[in-house]
C-alpha positions as CSV (number, residue, x, y, z in Angstrom):
1,X,-5.4,24.8,4.0
2,X,-8.1,22.6,2.3
3,X,-5.4,20.1,1.3
4,X,-3.5,19.9,4.6
5,X,-6.1,17.8,6.5
6,X,-6.4,15.1,3.9
7,X,-2.6,15.0,3.6
8,X,-2.4,14.7,7.4
9,X,-4.9,11.9,7.4
10,X,-3.0,10.1,4.7
11,X,0.3,10.4,6.6
12,X,-1.2,9.2,9.9
13,X,-3.1,6.3,8.3
14,X,0.0,5.1,6.4
15,X,2.2,5.4,9.5
16,X,-0.3,3.3,11.5
17,X,-0.5,0.7,8.7
18,X,3.3,0.5,8.5
19,X,3.8,0.3,12.3
20,X,1.1,-2.3,12.6
21,X,2.7,-4.4,9.9
22,X,6.0,-4.3,11.7
23,X,4.3,-5.3,15.0
24,X,2.7,-8.3,13.3
25,X,6.0,-9.2,11.6
26,X,7.7,-9.4,14.9
27,X,5.4,-12.3,15.8
28,X,6.0,-14.3,12.6
29,X,9.4,-13.2,11.5
30,X,12.0,-15.7,10.3
31,X,15.7,-15.7,10.6
32,X,16.1,-14.7,6.9
33,X,15.9,-11.0,6.2
34,X,14.8,-11.4,2.6
35,X,11.8,-13.5,3.6
36,X,10.9,-11.0,6.3
37,X,10.9,-8.2,3.7
38,X,8.3,-10.1,1.7
39,X,6.3,-10.8,4.8
40,X,6.4,-7.1,5.8
41,X,5.1,-6.0,2.4
42,X,2.4,-8.7,2.5
43,X,1.3,-7.7,6.0
44,X,1.1,-4.0,5.0
45,X,-0.9,-4.7,1.9
46,X,-3.2,-6.9,3.9
47,X,-3.8,-4.3,6.6
48,X,-4.5,-1.6,3.9
49,X,-6.8,-3.9,2.1
50,X,-8.7,-4.9,5.3
51,X,-9.1,-1.2,6.3
52,X,-10.5,-0.3,2.9
53,X,-12.8,-3.3,2.7
54,X,-14.2,-2.8,6.2
55,X,-14.7,0.9,5.7
56,X,-16.4,0.3,2.3
57,X,-18.8,-2.3,3.9
58,X,-19.5,0.1,6.8
59,X,-20.2,3.0,4.5
60,X,-17.5,5.2,6.0
61,X,-14.9,5.1,3.3
62,X,-13.6,8.6,3.7
63,X,-10.3,10.3,4.4
64,X,-11.6,11.5,7.8
65,X,-12.8,8.0,8.9
66,X,-9.6,6.3,7.8
67,X,-7.6,9.2,9.3
68,X,-9.3,9.0,12.7
69,X,-9.0,5.2,12.7
70,X,-5.3,5.5,11.8
71,X,-4.8,8.1,14.5
72,X,-6.4,5.8,17.1
73,X,-4.4,2.8,15.9
74,X,-1.1,4.9,15.9
75,X,-1.8,6.2,19.4
76,X,-2.4,2.7,20.6
77,X,0.8,1.3,19.0
78,X,2.9,4.2,20.3
79,X,1.4,3.7,23.8
80,X,2.4,0.1,23.6
81,X,6.0,1.1,22.6
82,X,5.9,-0.3,19.1
83,X,8.0,2.6,17.8
84,X,10.9,1.5,20.2
85,X,11.0,-1.9,18.5
86,X,11.7,-0.7,15.0
87,X,15.1,-1.9,14.1
88,X,17.6,0.5,12.5
89,X,17.6,0.3,8.8
90,X,20.5,-1.7,7.3
91,X,20.9,-1.4,3.6
92,X,21.5,-4.7,1.9
93,X,25.0,-5.0,0.5
94,X,24.1,-5.1,-3.1
95,X,27.1,-3.4,-4.6
96,X,27.3,0.1,-6.1
97,X,26.0,-0.8,-9.5
98,X,22.9,-2.5,-8.2
99,X,22.2,0.4,-5.7
100,X,22.5,2.9,-8.6
101,X,20.2,0.9,-10.8
102,X,17.7,0.4,-7.9
103,X,17.7,4.2,-7.2
104,X,17.1,5.0,-10.9
105,X,14.3,2.5,-11.1
106,X,12.7,3.9,-7.9
107,X,12.9,7.5,-9.1
108,X,11.5,6.4,-12.5
109,X,8.6,4.7,-10.8
110,X,7.7,7.7,-8.7
111,X,7.9,10.0,-11.6
112,X,5.7,7.6,-13.6
113,X,3.2,7.4,-10.8
114,X,3.0,11.2,-10.7
115,X,3.0,12.2,-14.3
116,X,1.4,9.3,-16.2
117,X,-2.2,8.2,-16.0
118,X,-3.3,4.6,-16.4
119,X,-3.9,3.6,-20.0
120,X,-4.5,-0.1,-20.0
121,X,-8.0,-1.0,-21.2
122,X,-8.4,-3.5,-18.3
123,X,-7.6,-0.8,-15.8
124,X,-9.8,1.9,-17.4
125,X,-12.7,-0.4,-18.1
126,X,-12.8,-2.6,-15.1
127,X,-10.8,-1.5,-12.1
128,X,-10.9,2.3,-12.0
129,X,-14.7,2.8,-12.4
130,X,-15.2,0.8,-9.2
131,X,-12.5,2.7,-7.3
132,X,-14.0,6.0,-8.5
133,X,-17.5,4.9,-7.4
134,X,-16.3,3.9,-4.0
135,X,-14.3,7.1,-3.5
136,X,-17.2,9.3,-4.7
137,X,-19.9,7.5,-2.6
138,X,-17.8,6.5,0.5
139,X,-19.2,3.0,0.4
140,X,-19.4,-0.1,-1.8
141,X,-21.7,0.6,-4.7
142,X,-23.2,-1.5,-7.5
143,X,-20.2,-2.3,-9.6
144,X,-19.6,-0.5,-12.8
145,X,-17.2,-1.5,-15.5
146,X,-16.8,-4.0,-18.3
147,X,-17.2,-7.1,-16.2
148,X,-20.7,-7.1,-14.6
149,X,-20.2,-10.6,-13.1
150,X,-17.6,-9.4,-10.6
151,X,-19.4,-7.8,-7.7
152,X,-16.5,-8.0,-5.2
153,X,-13.3,-5.9,-5.1
154,X,-10.0,-7.5,-6.0
155,X,-7.0,-6.9,-3.8
156,X,-5.3,-4.4,-6.2
157,X,-8.5,-2.3,-6.4
158,X,-8.5,-2.0,-2.6
159,X,-4.9,-0.7,-2.5
160,X,-5.7,1.7,-5.4
161,X,-8.7,3.0,-3.5
162,X,-6.5,3.6,-0.5
163,X,-4.3,5.9,-2.5
164,X,-7.3,7.7,-4.1
165,X,-9.5,8.3,-1.1
166,X,-7.5,10.7,1.0
167,X,-7.1,13.4,-1.7
168,X,-10.3,12.4,-3.4
169,X,-8.3,12.2,-6.6
170,X,-6.4,9.6,-8.6
171,X,-3.1,11.5,-8.7
172,X,-1.4,9.0,-6.4
173,X,-3.3,5.9,-7.5
174,X,-0.3,4.4,-9.4
175,X,1.5,4.0,-6.0
176,X,-0.5,0.9,-5.6
177,X,1.4,-0.6,-8.6
178,X,4.7,0.5,-7.1
179,X,3.8,-1.4,-3.9
180,X,3.0,-4.6,-5.8
181,X,6.2,-4.2,-7.8
182,X,8.2,-3.9,-4.6
183,X,6.5,-7.1,-3.4
184,X,7.5,-8.8,-6.7
185,X,11.1,-7.5,-6.4
186,X,11.4,-8.6,-2.7
187,X,10.0,-12.0,-3.6
188,X,12.4,-12.5,-6.5
189,X,15.3,-11.5,-4.2
190,X,14.1,-13.9,-1.5
191,X,13.8,-16.8,-3.9
192,X,17.3,-16.0,-5.3
193,X,18.7,-16.1,-1.8
194,X,16.9,-19.4,-1.0
195,X,18.4,-20.9,-4.2
196,X,21.9,-19.8,-3.2
197,X,22.3,-17.3,-6.0
198,X,24.8,-14.5,-5.7
199,X,23.8,-11.0,-4.8
C-alpha cells in the first residue's frame, strides 16, 4: 500500500509528460518520421527537465507535487481530446535481424538499469550527490560533489532526479541513461535517412 501511491504518481506524471510532448510535436512536426521521433524525445526530455527544475526552485520537488501537477495536466489534455490525436503505432520496417537486435538491446538496457548501480567516478562524485540532496530535501540545495564551481543542475541530472523522486530511491535512476541513448539512436537513424543510407 505504501508503494502504490508513488507508483501511481509516477505513472500519471509520465503519461502527462508523454501526452504533452505529443501535443507539442503536432505543432512542429515535419514530414519525416525519423526527424519527428527525435523531436518527440527532445520535447519529452525538455518537459521532464522543466518540471523538475521548476519544482526544485519552488521547493516542492516531491512525488505528490509532481503527481498532482501531472494529474491536472493529464486531465486538461484529455479534456482537450489530446488522446484522440495519438496516431496508431507503426513499427519501422527494419527487417527481422535489426528488430531482434533492437529487442535484445532494449531488454539488456532494462535489465542493466534494474540490476546494476552507477559506477563511474564522475557520476558518483558529481551528479548523484546533487540528485540525492534534491530528492531528500525536496528543493534545490547547496551543491555537493567534486565540482564546487557548478551550482546549477545539468540536463541529465534533472532527468535522473525525475526517476528518483517518485520512489524516493535510485533503483530506476538509470532509465535516464536509456532515454538519452534512445535519443542518440533516433538521431543516428534520422541522420542516416537524411544521407540516403539504407535501413
